C-alpha positions in Angstrom: -17.0 -96.8 -13.5 -20.4 -98.1 -11.7 -22.1 -96.0 -9.3 -21.4 -98.5 -6.6 -18.2 -97.9 -6.5 -18.4 -94.6 -7.5 -20.1 -94.5 -4.1 -18.0 -96.1 -2.3 -14.7 -94.1 -3.7 -16.5 -91.6 -2.8 -17.5 -92.3 1.0 -13.9 -93.5 1.9 -12.9 -90.3 0.8 -14.9 -88.0 1.9 -17.4 -89.3 3.8 -15.4 -91.3 6.3 -13.0 -88.4 7.3 -16.0 -86.2 7.8 -18.0 -89.0 10.3 -14.0 -88.7 11.8 -13.9 -85.2 12.5 -17.0 -84.0 13.4 -19.2 -87.5 14.4 -16.4 -89.5 16.2 -18.4 -89.5 19.4 -21.5 -91.3 16.6 -19.4 -93.5 14.4 -20.4 -96.4 15.6 -24.3 -95.9 15.4 -23.7 -95.0 11.4 -24.3 -97.1 9.6 -23.7 -96.0 5.4 -24.0 -97.3 1.7 -25.7 -97.5 -0.9 -29.2 -99.4 -1.7 -32.4 -98.8 -2.5 -34.4 -97.6 -6.2 -32.5 -97.1 -8.9 -30.2 -99.1 -11.3 -26.9 -98.0 -10.2 -27.4 -99.8 -6.9 -28.2 -103.7 -8.6 -25.5 -103.0 -10.4 -27.1 -102.4 -13.6 -26.4 -98.8 -14.7 -24.6 -97.7 -17.5 -23.8 -94.5 -19.6 -28.3 -94.3 -20.9 -29.5 -94.4 -16.9 -27.1 -91.5 -16.0 -29.6 -89.4 -17.5 -31.6 -89.1 -13.1 -31.3 -89.3 -10.3 -27.4 -90.5 -10.9 -24.0 -88.4 -9.1 -21.5 -88.7 -6.7 -23.1 -90.2 -3.3 -23.7 -92.4 -0.4 -26.3 -92.9 2.6 -26.1 -92.3 5.9 -28.4 -94.6 7.6 -29.6 -94.2 11.6 -32.0 -95.0 13.9 -34.6 -92.7 15.3 -33.3 -91.7 18.4 -29.5 -90.8 16.5 -31.5 -89.4 13.7 -33.5 -86.4 16.9 -29.5 -86.1 19.0 -27.4 -85.2 15.5 -29.1 -85.9 12.2 -29.8 -82.6 11.5 -26.0 -81.9 12.0 -25.3 -84.5 9.7 -27.5 -84.4 7.2 -25.4 -80.3 7.2 -21.7 -81.7 7.3 -23.5 -84.4 4.5 -24.6 -81.4 2.1 -20.9 -79.8 3.1 -19.5 -82.5 0.8 -17.6 -81.5 -2.7 -20.1 -81.4 -4.9 -17.6 -82.7 -8.1 -16.1 -86.0 -8.1 -14.6 -88.3 -11.0 -15.9 -85.8 -13.0 -19.4 -86.4 -11.7 -22.2 -84.3 -9.7 -22.5 -85.2 -6.5 -26.0 -86.6 -6.4 -29.2 -84.8 -4.6 -30.7 -84.9 -1.5 -33.3 -82.1 0.3 -32.5 -81.1 3.8 -32.8 -84.8 5.7 -31.7 -86.6 2.2 -33.3 -89.0 0.0 -34.3 -92.5 -1.2 -31.3 -92.1 -3.1 -28.2 -90.3 -0.9 -28.0 -88.9 2.3 -28.9 -89.2 5.9 -32.7 -90.8 6.6 -33.9 -92.8 9.2 -33.6 -96.4 9.0 -37.3 -96.8 9.0 -37.4 -94.1 6.2 -35.4 -96.5 4.2 -37.4 -99.1 5.2 -40.8 -98.1 5.6 -42.2 -97.2 1.3 -40.1 -100.7 0.1 -42.2 -103.2 3.2 -44.8 -101.6 4.4 -43.0 -101.2 7.5 -40.1 -100.4 9.6 -38.4 -102.9 9.3 -39.0 -106.3 7.7 -42.5 -107.6 6.8 -43.8 -109.6 9.9 -46.8 -111.3 8.6 -47.7 -114.3 5.9 -50.0 -111.8 4.2 -47.7 -108.8 4.5 -44.7 -111.5 2.8 -47.6 -112.7 0.0 -48.7 -108.4 -0.8 -45.4 -106.5 -0.6 -44.2 -106.6 -4.0 -40.7 -108.5 -5.1 -39.1 -105.7 -6.5 -39.8 -103.8 -3.1 -38.2 -106.5 -1.4 -35.0 -106.9 -4.0 -34.8 -102.9 -3.3 -34.4 -103.4 0.0 -31.4 -105.8 0.1 -30.3 -105.0 -2.9 -26.4 -102.6 -3.0 -23.9 -102.5 -0.4 -23.5 -101.5 2.8 -20.2 -99.6 3.6 -20.3 -99.9 7.6 -22.6 -100.6 10.5 -21.2 -101.3 13.5 -24.1 -101.3 15.7 -25.9 -103.6 13.1 -30.0 -102.8 13.1 -29.6 -101.5 9.6 -28.4 -104.8 8.4 -30.3 -107.0 11.2 -33.5 -105.7 8.9 -31.5 -106.5 6.3 -30.8 -109.6 6.0 -33.4 -110.6 7.7 -35.4 -110.2 4.9 -32.8 -111.5 2.6 -33.3 -114.6 4.2 -36.0 -114.4 1.9 -40.2 -115.5 2.4 -41.6 -117.9 4.4 -41.7 -121.6 2.1 -45.6 -121.0 2.2 -45.5 -117.5 1.1 -42.8 -119.2 -1.6 -45.4 -122.0 -2.5 -48.4 -119.8 -3.2 -46.3 -117.4 -5.7 -44.5 -120.5 -7.7 -48.6 -121.9 -7.8 -49.7 -118.5 -8.9 -47.1 -118.3 -11.1 -47.5 -121.4 -12.6 -51.3 -121.3 -13.5 -51.1 -117.5 -14.9 -47.8 -119.2 -17.7 -50.4 -121.9 -17.7 -53.1 -118.9 -18.2 -51.3 -116.9 -20.8 -48.7 -118.5 -22.3 -49.8 -122.6 -23.0 -53.8 -121.1 -23.6 -54.4 -117.4 -24.2 -51.7 -116.5 -25.9 -52.3 -119.5 -29.5 -56.5 -118.4 -28.6 -55.6 -114.3 -29.6 -53.5 -115.1 -32.6 -56.0 -117.4 -33.6 -58.9 -114.7 -33.4 -56.6 -112.5 -35.3 -56.1 -109.5 -31.9 -52.5 -109.8 -31.8 -52.2 -107.6 -29.5 -53.5 -109.4 -27.4 -51.7 -111.8 -28.5 -48.7 -109.7 -27.3 -49.9 -108.5 -23.8 -51.0 -113.0 -23.1 -47.3 -112.7 -23.8 -45.7 -110.4 -21.5 -48.6 -111.3 -19.1 -46.5 -115.3 -20.0 -43.0 -113.6 -19.8 -43.5 -111.1 -16.5 -44.6 -114.6 -14.5 -41.9 -117.2 -15.7 -39.5 -114.0 -14.7 -41.1 -114.0 -11.3 -41.2 -117.7 -11.4 -37.4 -118.1 -11.8 -36.4 -115.5 -9.0 -37.8 -117.8 -6.5 -37.3 -121.0 -7.6 -33.2 -119.5 -7.2 -34.2 -117.8 -3.3 -34.0 -114.4 -4.6 -36.1 -111.7 -4.9 -37.0 -110.4 -8.9 -36.1 -106.6 -9.5 -38.2 -104.0 -11.4 -39.7 -105.2 -14.9 -37.5 -103.3 -16.5 -34.1 -105.5 -14.9 -36.2 -108.9 -14.7 -33.5 -110.0 -18.0 -31.3 -108.9 -17.1 -30.2 -110.3 -13.7 -31.9 -113.8 -14.5 -28.8 -114.0 -16.2 -26.6 -114.4 -12.9 -29.2 -116.9 -11.7 -28.2 -120.4 -11.4 -31.3 -122.4 -12.3 -33.2 -120.8 -15.5 -30.6 -118.1 -16.6 -31.0 -119.6 -20.3 -34.6 -118.5 -19.5 -33.6 -115.6 -21.2 -33.3 -115.3 -24.1 -35.7 -117.3 -24.8 -38.4 -114.5 -23.2 -36.3 -111.9 -25.3 -37.3 -113.6 -28.0 -40.5 -114.7 -27.6 -41.3 -110.6 -26.2 -39.0 -109.5 -30.0 -40.2 -109.6 -33.4 -43.2 -109.8 -35.4 -46.4 -112.2 -36.2 -45.5 -114.1 -39.5 -45.8 -118.0 -39.3 -42.6 -118.9 -38.8 -42.4 -116.5 -35.6 -45.5 -117.9 -34.4 -44.5 -121.1 -34.1 -41.0 -119.6 -32.9 -43.4 -117.9 -30.2 -45.3 -120.9 -29.7 -42.0 -123.7 -29.2 -40.9 -120.8 -26.7 -43.9 -121.2 -24.3 -44.2 -124.9 -24.4 -40.1 -125.6 -24.3 -40.1 -122.7 -21.1 -42.7 -124.6 -19.3 -42.1 -127.8 -20.3 -38.5 -127.3 -18.7 -40.5 -125.9 -15.3 -42.8 -128.8 -15.4 -39.3 -131.1 -15.3 -38.0 -128.8 -12.7 -41.1 -129.5 -10.9 -41.3 -132.9 -10.8 -37.9 -133.6 -9.8 -37.7 -131.5 -6.3 -41.0 -133.7 -5.2 -43.5 -129.9 -5.8 -45.2 -132.5 -8.2 -46.3 -135.5 -9.7 -48.0 -134.7 -12.8 -47.3 -135.8 -15.9 -48.2 -133.4 -18.2 -46.3 -130.7 -19.4 -49.3 -128.0 -18.9 -48.7 -126.2 -15.9 -52.3 -125.8 -14.3 -52.4 -129.3 -12.6 -49.5 -128.0 -11.4 -49.9 -125.3 -9.6 -52.4 -126.8 -7.6 -50.2 -129.8 -6.3 -47.7 -126.9 -5.4 -51.1 -125.1 -3.5 -51.8 -128.0 -1.7 -48.4 -128.3 0.1 -49.4 -125.0 1.8 -49.3 -126.1 5.4 -51.3 -122.9 5.8 -55.1 -123.0 5.5 -55.5 -119.4 5.4 -52.9 -118.9 2.6 -53.6 -122.5 0.5 -57.0 -121.4 0.5 -56.6 -118.1 -1.6 -57.6 -118.4 -5.6 -54.3 -120.3 -7.0 -54.1 -117.5 -9.0 -54.0 -115.5 -6.1 -50.6 -114.6 -6.6 -49.7 -111.3 -4.8 -47.9 -108.5 -6.4 -45.3 -109.3 -8.8 
């Protein structure tokens, strides 16, 4: 059983009765669910990922005012819930919970992810907050939120970044794909520096993955889940297998030719997409000039004048 389903069952069997019995007057002010860092919150967990930070449990999110009013008592009650459920140990918390399970204020959930007590507020917030943090802020599942404050922030982030920021990130990813995959990868190989070529391939894969998520209107998760998550996207899901092939194997002559071909095929598909969707009119498959055309479509002058490769944190 995966973590999200385990969490839901544990909440329904023990969390709901606990709240109804001990906190009936506050029942409609408590949000419950499981979200945040962790493979289980993305639905990517398996037996291997259960070696740390995994267990039966759920989150209870409160406003700061409600936390002052009854947060400690709620945390104590949560702590008394069964420590073993369906052969899984209860996930660890401290007296006020952790990012994984237990009682947290709404602001304490979002602050480590967005740097704010809620959603990003400025264009620069959106540009520089790591995409994987935004993914963690919107993953998982909310089981209940009658008050709606936790979900209000969550849904605001889920709407997606402002279009100027998405364009800026697309421009940067295209420029970096050109530099790493279409230029430096082959040059490093020509110098006989296979290690540097492998780094160039990794940079190409990371930027390509980010670009694919941006095109699909999704936030890219932490790098170790990016290719797996890409398989579920509507557009360019087949890039997942291509990037895996690019990143694995050796550097024989045939393998080098295959890797170079993969990079060029990916860039050609991206260039065609940009042309068809009015983001660029460049006829070349080399992505650098496409990046400048995308950047010129940004309306905010401050964001438009940033360096073309400035695209915030992956």
